[in-house]
Residue frames relative to the residue before (quaternion, step in Angstrom):
aa qw qx qy qz dx dy dz
M 1.0000 0.0000 0.0000 0.0000 0.00 0.00 0.00
T 0.3702 -0.7292 0.5348 0.2125 3.59 -0.97 0.92
T 0.3319 -0.7510 0.5385 0.1892 3.56 -0.87 0.94
R 0.2991 -0.7542 0.5603 0.1668 3.53 -0.92 0.92
T 0.1346 -0.7672 0.6227 0.0742 3.53 -1.16 0.72
G 0.8401 0.0101 -0.0325 0.5414 3.58 -0.62 1.10
G 0.6906 -0.5083 0.2884 0.4260 3.59 1.09 0.59
V 0.7180 0.3793 -0.2463 0.5291 3.61 1.23 -0.04
L 0.5199 -0.6421 0.4574 0.3290 3.58 -0.91 0.88
P 0.5244 -0.6201 0.4656 0.3516 3.61 -0.91 0.82
G 0.7786 0.3203 -0.2484 0.4791 3.56 -0.87 0.96
V 0.5752 0.5689 -0.4035 0.4273 3.63 1.14 -0.30
L 0.7781 0.0643 -0.0256 0.6243 3.57 0.86 -0.97
P 0.5614 -0.5922 0.4462 0.3675 3.60 -1.08 0.61
E 0.6534 -0.5197 0.3738 0.4040 3.56 -1.18 0.51
G 0.8147 0.2641 -0.2160 0.4689 3.54 -0.90 0.98
L 0.5638 0.6363 -0.3988 0.3438 3.61 1.14 -0.41
A 0.6355 0.5203 -0.3436 0.4554 3.60 0.92 -0.81
E 0.6647 0.4967 -0.3052 0.4673 3.59 0.93 -0.89
A 0.6478 0.5174 -0.3216 0.4574 3.59 1.02 -0.76
I 0.6341 0.5176 -0.3303 0.4700 3.60 1.02 -0.79
R 0.6866 0.4760 -0.2860 0.4692 3.56 0.83 -0.98
G 0.6803 0.4994 -0.2929 0.4494 3.59 0.91 -0.91
T 0.6483 0.5099 -0.3207 0.4658 3.58 1.00 -0.78
A 0.6339 0.5142 -0.3304 0.4739 3.60 0.96 -0.80
D 0.6564 0.4988 -0.3128 0.4716 3.60 0.94 -0.83
D 0.6501 0.5137 -0.3203 0.4592 3.60 0.97 -0.80
I 0.6361 0.5119 -0.3285 0.4749 3.58 1.01 -0.78
A 0.6366 0.5252 -0.3275 0.4601 3.57 0.96 -0.83
T 0.6384 0.5192 -0.3268 0.4650 3.59 0.98 -0.79
V 0.6327 0.5194 -0.3281 0.4714 3.60 0.98 -0.82
L 0.6891 0.4933 -0.2938 0.4422 3.60 0.86 -0.93
R 0.6808 0.4779 -0.2926 0.4718 3.59 1.11 -0.57
T 0.4830 0.6744 -0.4271 0.3598 3.59 1.29 -0.01
P 0.4946 -0.6353 0.4908 0.3328 3.63 -0.95 0.76
A 0.6248 -0.5528 0.3973 0.3823 3.56 -1.19 0.53
P 0.5721 -0.5777 0.4453 0.3751 3.61 -1.09 0.61
A 0.6370 -0.5561 0.3708 0.3841 3.57 -1.09 0.70
G 0.8290 0.2375 -0.1905 0.4691 3.53 -1.04 0.89
R 0.6760 0.4988 -0.3002 0.4517 3.60 1.23 0.07
G 0.6446 -0.5487 0.3174 0.4274 3.57 1.21 0.48
A 0.5638 -0.6380 0.4220 0.3114 3.54 -1.25 0.38
D 0.6768 0.4995 -0.2893 0.4568 3.59 1.17 -0.56
T 0.2080 -0.8175 0.5254 0.1111 3.58 -0.06 1.27
S 0.5655 0.6332 -0.3924 0.3540 3.60 1.11 -0.52
R 0.7127 0.4593 -0.2531 0.4657 3.59 1.14 -0.59
L 0.4639 0.6825 -0.4543 0.3356 3.60 1.22 -0.05
P 0.4593 -0.6906 0.4744 0.2950 3.62 -0.94 0.77
V 0.3628 -0.6871 0.5847 0.2330 3.53 -1.21 0.63
P 0.4814 -0.6840 0.4564 0.3033 3.64 -0.71 0.99
R 0.8475 0.1326 -0.1348 0.4961 3.55 -1.14 0.79
S 0.6735 0.4314 -0.2865 0.5274 3.58 1.17 0.59
T 0.4485 -0.6558 0.5258 0.3038 3.55 -1.26 0.34
W 0.5896 0.6047 -0.3534 0.4023 3.59 1.28 -0.18
T 0.4051 -0.6352 0.5931 0.2840 3.49 -1.40 0.33
V 0.6968 -0.4235 0.3515 0.4600 3.57 -1.31 0.06
G 0.6643 0.5145 -0.3098 0.4450 3.59 0.90 -0.89
E 0.6716 0.4867 -0.3004 0.4709 3.58 0.98 -0.81
A 0.6514 0.5062 -0.3223 0.4643 3.60 0.95 -0.82
A 0.6620 0.4914 -0.3072 0.4752 3.59 0.98 -0.83
A 0.6307 0.5218 -0.3343 0.4671 3.59 1.03 -0.75
H 0.6286 0.5242 -0.3316 0.4693 3.58 1.01 -0.78
L 0.6491 0.5146 -0.3202 0.4598 3.60 0.95 -0.82
A 0.6438 0.5156 -0.3245 0.4629 3.57 0.94 -0.86
Q 0.6726 0.4875 -0.2940 0.4727 3.57 0.95 -0.87
A 0.6638 0.5106 -0.3085 0.4511 3.58 0.94 -0.88
N 0.6459 0.5067 -0.3325 0.4643 3.60 0.96 -0.78
A 0.6323 0.5147 -0.3302 0.4756 3.58 1.06 -0.72
L 0.6247 0.5324 -0.3283 0.4674 3.58 1.03 -0.81
M 0.6737 0.4951 -0.2992 0.4599 3.59 0.89 -0.94
A 0.6247 0.5311 -0.3394 0.4610 3.59 1.03 -0.74
D 0.6504 0.5050 -0.3136 0.4728 3.59 0.99 -0.81
L 0.6530 0.5102 -0.3175 0.4611 3.59 0.96 -0.85
A 0.6444 0.5166 -0.3182 0.4655 3.58 1.04 -0.80
A 0.6593 0.4913 -0.3004 0.4834 3.57 1.19 -0.53
G 0.5974 -0.6068 0.3447 0.3949 3.58 1.29 0.08
Q 0.4807 0.6557 -0.4503 0.3691 3.58 1.24 0.15
E 0.2929 -0.7262 0.5912 0.1931 3.55 -1.15 0.63
R 0.0217 0.7973 -0.5989 0.0716 3.56 -0.60 1.20
P 0.3365 -0.7540 0.5240 0.2090 3.61 -0.33 1.19
Y 0.1036 0.7833 -0.6019 0.1161 3.56 -0.93 0.95
G 0.7952 -0.1807 0.0730 0.5741 3.56 0.23 1.30
D 0.5086 -0.6490 0.4744 0.3083 3.55 -1.33 -0.10
G 0.6820 -0.5050 0.2805 0.4485 3.57 1.23 0.38
T 0.6067 0.5351 -0.3705 0.4565 3.61 1.20 -0.28
P 0.6277 -0.5612 0.3676 0.3947 3.62 -1.06 0.62
G 0.6568 0.5228 -0.3210 0.4385 3.60 0.95 -0.82
S 0.6829 0.4759 -0.2965 0.4681 3.58 0.91 -0.85
L 0.6300 0.5200 -0.3415 0.4648 3.60 1.06 -0.66
A 0.6316 0.5208 -0.3335 0.4676 3.58 1.01 -0.76
E 0.6495 0.5057 -0.3133 0.4736 3.59 1.00 -0.81
A 0.6456 0.5114 -0.3173 0.4701 3.59 0.98 -0.82
N 0.6163 0.5442 -0.3420 0.4550 3.59 1.04 -0.75
E 0.6882 0.4820 -0.2914 0.4573 3.57 0.86 -0.96
Q 0.6391 0.5153 -0.3304 0.4657 3.59 0.99 -0.76
A 0.6549 0.5089 -0.3166 0.4603 3.57 0.96 -0.83
L 0.6544 0.5133 -0.3147 0.4574 3.59 0.95 -0.87
A 0.6373 0.5503 -0.3320 0.4251 3.58 0.99 -0.81
G 0.7381 0.3999 -0.2289 0.4929 3.58 1.12 -0.59
F 0.6700 0.4422 -0.2728 0.5302 3.57 1.30 0.23
G 0.2597 -0.8551 0.4356 0.1078 3.55 -0.30 1.28
E 0.5780 0.6272 -0.3920 0.3448 3.62 1.09 -0.52
R 0.0253 0.8013 -0.5966 0.0350 3.56 -0.92 0.97
E 0.5136 0.6572 -0.4214 0.3561 3.60 1.23 -0.07
P 0.5184 -0.6943 0.4013 0.2967 3.60 -0.73 1.05
G 0.6448 0.5536 -0.3405 0.4023 3.62 0.92 -0.81
P 0.7040 0.4338 -0.2785 0.4885 3.62 0.71 -0.96
L 0.6468 0.5186 -0.3290 0.4523 3.60 1.01 -0.75
A 0.5924 0.5548 -0.3623 0.4582 3.59 1.08 -0.66
E 0.6530 0.5069 -0.3110 0.4690 3.58 0.96 -0.85
M 0.6569 0.5118 -0.3148 0.4554 3.59 0.96 -0.84
I 0.6435 0.5386 -0.3281 0.4338 3.59 0.93 -0.89
T 0.7028 0.4433 -0.2790 0.4814 3.59 0.85 -0.90
A 0.6419 0.5282 -0.3334 0.4448 3.59 0.97 -0.81
Q 0.7015 0.4572 -0.2820 0.4683 3.60 0.92 -0.84
A 0.5761 0.5398 -0.3862 0.4770 3.62 1.14 -0.45
D 0.6480 0.4970 -0.3115 0.4859 3.58 1.01 -0.81
A 0.6353 0.5279 -0.3311 0.4561 3.57 1.03 -0.79
F 0.6105 0.5373 -0.3485 0.4661 3.58 1.05 -0.71
L 0.6884 0.4863 -0.2923 0.4519 3.58 0.82 -0.96
T 0.6209 0.5250 -0.3386 0.4735 3.58 1.08 -0.66
A 0.6858 0.4869 -0.2858 0.4592 3.58 0.92 -0.92
V 0.6829 0.4903 -0.3050 0.4475 3.59 0.87 -0.91
D 0.5194 0.6508 -0.3869 0.3963 3.56 1.27 -0.46
E 0.7255 0.4425 -0.2278 0.4754 3.57 1.14 -0.67
R 0.5563 0.6452 -0.3819 0.3583 3.59 1.24 -0.12
D 0.4590 -0.5985 0.5730 0.3205 3.50 -1.34 0.40
P 0.5051 -0.6778 0.4280 0.3198 3.66 -0.71 0.94
A 0.6964 0.4638 -0.2711 0.4758 3.59 1.14 -0.58
E 0.4508 0.7109 -0.4408 0.3116 3.59 1.27 -0.08
S 0.2793 -0.7327 0.5967 0.1705 3.56 -1.25 0.56
L 0.1220 -0.8201 0.5589 0.0128 3.56 -0.59 1.21
T 0.4603 -0.6723 0.5105 0.2748 3.56 -1.10 0.75
T 0.0125 0.7907 -0.6104 0.0439 3.59 -0.91 0.98
P 0.6721 -0.4831 0.3510 0.4378 3.63 -1.21 0.14
L 0.7441 0.3415 -0.2117 0.5337 3.62 1.20 -0.39
G 0.7474 -0.3762 0.2053 0.5076 3.57 1.08 0.71
R 0.6747 -0.4947 0.3587 0.4139 3.56 -1.30 -0.06
M 0.0224 -0.7979 0.5999 -0.0541 3.55 -1.00 0.97
S 0.5247 -0.5783 0.5138 0.3554 3.52 -1.30 0.37
P 0.6543 -0.4971 0.3718 0.4319 3.62 -1.17 0.29
A 0.6387 0.5329 -0.3374 0.4407 3.61 1.00 -0.75
V 0.6789 0.4642 -0.2988 0.4841 3.60 0.92 -0.85
L 0.6067 0.5369 -0.3563 0.4655 3.60 1.06 -0.65
G 0.6376 0.5130 -0.3282 0.4718 3.60 1.00 -0.75
S 0.6364 0.5118 -0.3154 0.4833 3.56 1.05 -0.77
Y 0.6034 0.5500 -0.3307 0.4733 3.59 1.12 -0.73
L 0.6577 0.5065 -0.3103 0.4631 3.58 0.86 -0.95
L 0.6667 0.4978 -0.3088 0.4609 3.59 0.88 -0.91
T 0.6405 0.5309 -0.3227 0.4515 3.59 0.92 -0.90
H 0.6723 0.5048 -0.2932 0.4552 3.56 0.88 -0.98
M 0.6721 0.4833 -0.3064 0.4699 3.61 0.90 -0.84
L 0.6488 0.5184 -0.3345 0.4455 3.59 0.93 -0.78
G 0.6497 0.5239 -0.3272 0.4431 3.59 0.94 -0.82
H 0.7430 0.3850 -0.2318 0.4959 3.57 0.75 -0.99
G 0.5801 0.5609 -0.3763 0.4552 3.58 1.14 -0.48
Y 0.6129 0.5344 -0.3324 0.4778 3.56 1.08 -0.76
D 0.6435 0.5297 -0.3200 0.4504 3.58 0.93 -0.90
L 0.6824 0.4905 -0.2899 0.4579 3.57 0.87 -0.96
A 0.6383 0.5200 -0.3291 0.4625 3.59 0.98 -0.81
L 0.6460 0.5132 -0.3144 0.4694 3.57 1.00 -0.83
A 0.6708 0.5107 -0.3003 0.4461 3.58 0.91 -0.91
L 0.7629 0.3570 -0.1763 0.5094 3.57 1.05 -0.79
D 0.4505 -0.7292 0.4241 0.2925 3.57 1.31 0.33
R 0.4689 0.6441 -0.4542 0.3987 3.54 0.94 1.00
P 0.6013 -0.5410 0.4159 0.4156 3.64 -1.16 0.39
H 0.4097 -0.7059 0.5143 0.2633 3.57 -0.99 0.80
M 0.4967 -0.6920 0.4672 0.2368 3.55 -1.33 0.36
L 0.4527 0.6738 -0.4657 0.3524 3.60 1.18 0.39
D 0.1105 0.7570 -0.6423 0.0476 3.55 -1.12 0.76
A 0.7354 -0.4521 0.2682 0.4278 3.56 -1.27 0.32
R 0.6704 0.5058 -0.3166 0.4410 3.60 0.85 -0.90
R 0.6666 0.4839 -0.3163 0.4706 3.59 0.87 -0.85
V 0.6380 0.5208 -0.3399 0.4541 3.60 0.95 -0.77
E 0.6255 0.5372 -0.3468 0.4470 3.62 0.93 -0.80
L 0.6745 0.5012 -0.2948 0.4549 3.59 1.03 -0.75
T 0.5968 0.5441 -0.3725 0.4573 3.61 1.25 -0.12
L 0.5155 0.6992 -0.4073 0.2820 3.61 1.17 -0.45
P 0.6081 0.5429 -0.3987 0.4201 3.69 0.86 -0.65
F 0.6819 0.4513 -0.2885 0.4981 3.59 0.98 -0.77
M 0.6649 0.5224 -0.3286 0.4207 3.60 0.76 -0.99
V 0.6779 0.4888 -0.3021 0.4586 3.59 0.86 -0.92
E 0.6850 0.4764 -0.2918 0.4677 3.60 0.95 -0.82
A 0.7105 0.4869 -0.2669 0.4323 3.59 1.00 -0.81
M 0.5263 0.6869 -0.4136 0.2832 3.61 1.04 -0.64
P 0.6838 0.4633 -0.3309 0.4564 3.67 0.75 -0.81
R 0.6661 0.5231 -0.3029 0.4369 3.59 1.14 -0.57
V 0.7524 0.3325 -0.1961 0.5337 3.60 1.21 -0.39
T 0.2743 0.7700 -0.5235 0.2405 3.57 1.16 0.59
D 0.3592 -0.6881 0.5852 0.2346 3.56 -1.12 0.74
P 0.3959 -0.7574 0.4543 0.2513 3.64 -0.30 1.17
A 0.6548 0.5143 -0.3236 0.4495 3.60 0.98 -0.78
A 0.6749 0.5178 -0.2985 0.4328 3.59 1.00 -0.81
V 0.7532 0.3762 -0.2150 0.4950 3.62 1.05 -0.68
A 0.4098 0.7324 -0.4689 0.2751 3.59 1.25 -0.15
G 0.8522 0.1360 -0.1240 0.4897 3.56 -0.80 1.06
L 0.5682 0.6152 -0.3787 0.3941 3.61 1.26 -0.11
T 0.0102 0.7477 -0.6640 -0.0073 3.55 -1.12 0.81
A 0.3024 0.7390 -0.5425 0.2610 3.58 -0.54 1.19
A 0.2526 -0.7370 0.6076 0.1546 3.53 -1.24 0.57
F 0.1317 -0.8022 0.5818 0.0231 3.56 -0.78 1.13
A 0.1362 -0.7158 0.6755 0.1128 3.53 -1.20 0.72
V 0.0939 -0.8018 0.5899 0.0154 3.57 -0.65 1.12
R 0.0430 -0.8109 0.5827 -0.0312 3.56 -0.71 1.12
L 0.2938 -0.7143 0.6053 0.1923 3.55 -0.97 0.88
R 0.5340 -0.6483 0.4327 0.3276 3.57 -0.84 0.96
S 0.8369 0.0129 -0.0877 0.5401 3.58 -0.77 1.16
G 0.6906 0.4463 -0.2771 0.4972 3.58 1.17 0.51
P 0.7703 -0.3800 0.2569 0.4429 3.58 -1.26 -0.31
S 0.3198 -0.7165 0.5900 0.1903 3.52 -1.42 0.18
F 0.0143 -0.7712 0.6335 0.0616 3.55 -1.31 0.23
G 0.3604 -0.7471 0.5245 0.1920 3.55 -1.27 0.26
V 0.0930 -0.7511 0.6510 0.0574 3.53 -1.24 0.63
T 0.0592 -0.7933 0.6059 0.0011 3.56 -0.81 1.06
V 0.1075 -0.7752 0.6215 0.0340 3.55 -0.85 1.05
T 0.0223 -0.7974 0.6022 -0.0312 3.56 -0.71 1.11
D 0.8076 -0.2230 0.0857 0.5392 3.54 -0.25 1.33
G 0.7841 -0.3611 0.1543 0.4806 3.54 0.89 1.02
A 0.6199 0.5084 -0.3567 0.4795 3.61 1.24 -0.18
V 0.2130 -0.8162 0.5326 0.0688 3.59 -0.71 1.13
R 0.0070 -0.7592 0.6507 -0.0093 3.54 -1.04 0.95
T 0.1589 -0.7819 0.5964 0.0879 3.57 -1.09 0.70
A 0.0624 -0.7747 0.6284 0.0325 3.55 -1.27 0.46
H 0.5057 -0.6622 0.4628 0.3024 3.56 -1.15 0.59
E 0.6745 0.3590 -0.2945 0.5740 3.57 1.34 0.18
P 0.4928 -0.6604 0.4660 0.3222 3.63 -0.99 0.72
P 0.5758 -0.5843 0.4267 0.3807 3.62 -1.13 0.46
A 0.6020 -0.5915 0.3999 0.3576 3.58 -1.16 0.61
R 0.7980 0.1340 -0.0562 0.5849 3.61 1.02 -0.77
P 0.0506 -0.8322 0.5520 0.0154 3.59 0.28 1.20
D 0.4555 -0.6469 0.5378 0.2913 3.53 -1.22 0.56
C 0.7943 0.0694 -0.0006 0.6035 3.54 1.13 -0.71
T 0.1349 -0.7670 0.6236 0.0674 3.55 -0.84 1.00
I 0.1234 -0.7929 0.5960 0.0273 3.55 -0.84 1.04
L 0.0890 -0.7701 0.6311 0.0247 3.55 -0.83 1.06
T 0.0405 0.8250 -0.5601 0.0626 3.58 -0.61 1.10
E 0.5212 -0.5563 0.5396 0.3574 3.49 -1.32 0.46
P 0.5820 -0.6540 0.3322 0.3511 3.65 -0.74 0.98
V 0.6794 0.4760 -0.3185 0.4587 3.61 0.78 -0.91
A 0.6286 0.5278 -0.3363 0.4617 3.59 1.01 -0.77
F 0.6072 0.5653 -0.3486 0.4361 3.59 1.03 -0.78
L 0.7085 0.4555 -0.2819 0.4595 3.57 0.77 -0.99
L 0.6558 0.5085 -0.3226 0.4553 3.59 0.94 -0.81
L 0.6288 0.5039 -0.3295 0.4920 3.58 1.08 -0.68
G 0.6791 0.5141 -0.2932 0.4343 3.56 0.88 -0.95
L 0.7301 0.3976 -0.2265 0.5075 3.57 1.09 -0.69
G 0.5231 -0.6817 0.3905 0.3306 3.58 1.26 0.20
R 0.4238 0.7260 -0.4522 0.2982 3.58 1.18 0.47
V 0.7722 0.1619 -0.1070 0.6049 3.60 1.21 -0.41
D 0.4743 -0.6574 0.5106 0.2867 3.56 -1.32 0.37
P 0.6058 -0.6234 0.3518 0.3474 3.61 -0.99 0.76
W 0.6904 0.5311 -0.3252 0.3681 3.61 0.71 -0.99
P 0.6539 0.4802 -0.3497 0.4686 3.69 0.85 -0.68
V 0.6213 0.5323 -0.3419 0.4624 3.60 1.06 -0.71
I 0.6568 0.4954 -0.3035 0.4807 3.58 0.96 -0.85
A 0.6531 0.5329 -0.3176 0.4342 3.59 0.92 -0.89
R 0.7027 0.4378 -0.2617 0.4960 3.60 1.09 -0.64
G 0.5302 -0.6697 0.3874 0.3467 3.59 1.26 0.14
K 0.4903 0.6767 -0.4307 0.3409 3.59 1.19 0.33
A 0.7559 0.1565 -0.1477 0.6183 3.57 1.32 0.02
L 0.0461 -0.7925 0.6079 -0.0182 3.55 -0.91 1.01
G 0.0956 -0.7973 0.5933 0.0559 3.55 -1.13 0.64
W 0.0945 0.7838 -0.6107 0.0608 3.57 -1.06 0.74
G 0.4272 0.6815 -0.5268 0.2749 3.56 -1.33 0.14
R 0.7693 -0.3450 0.2516 0.4752 3.56 -1.27 -0.32
K 0.7923 0.1621 -0.0774 0.5831 3.57 1.13 -0.65
P 0.0252 -0.8542 0.5190 0.0170 3.63 0.59 1.07
W 0.5797 0.6081 -0.3745 0.3922 3.59 1.16 -0.49
L 0.5781 0.5906 -0.3822 0.4135 3.58 1.25 -0.22
A 0.5004 0.6895 -0.4240 0.3073 3.62 1.17 -0.40
P 0.7058 0.4332 -0.3040 0.4710 3.67 0.74 -0.85
R 0.6273 0.5514 -0.3284 0.4411 3.58 1.20 -0.53
F 0.5482 0.6840 -0.3863 0.2870 3.57 1.09 -0.76
P 0.6968 0.4631 -0.3291 0.4379 3.69 0.67 -0.88
R 0.6700 0.5198 -0.3007 0.4365 3.59 1.12 -0.59
L 0.4984 0.6411 -0.4345 0.3896 3.58 1.28 0.07
F 0.7531 0.3471 -0.1620 0.5350 3.57 1.27 -0.39
R 0.2465 -0.7421 0.6055 0.1482 3.55 -1.22 0.59
A 0.3654 -0.7445 0.5137 0.2200 3.56 -0.49 1.18
P 0.4083 -0.7227 0.4927 0.2613 3.63 -0.79 0.94
């Protein structure tokens, strides 16, 4: 008999990922239940989300829908959702929102946590070696869990910013996004940004893991180990790494505050690196 730990079969999700998914969903729910900041009206659902065309209600509705989608995918269901390109995913998001009327933060908070739990229940039944269909191609259950966490952290950050609350990103949660981030990078490359580029990058999270990205005449490959002879080594604070990767902040202010450093034969490529990709 296989022993379960924390409700998930050992080996299905990496250690700590289930707790991070559940904790992030709970943190987002807490943010959504927060009263509106002083002077900004009582209806938090209509507040704008920074760097987005969405309101708080729309961003929360998208999260509720996305968590439900991920739960279905973890259960082995195939649900078409765009063709994997950032543009098609954005179009699918808007179509889904148009057919979903709920915008009130309280009910959406309940949906977000309930669907995160539903994902964990469904993934509990998966074979760790199984390949599941997702909006960004086929993934193992572990990478799908990392995808779910990454998606919640990005939009959770947006909601916290909109409602003037502390965000829920930390170094440990960011490290758990790496299986998805490393696998997804070649799929979200900006063709114009990598055209003609040949370079090897070593990316290191401060006090954390490293990975590698190699661009050869515009073709992108990633690895969970950095290249032996990188052209550019990038050292970043973990939260800054994720915010840069998801397009939530611009590179130069992060560099100016010392949260990202670059060196090597081609150190000037460091500020360019986040712009090689388009967050879906």
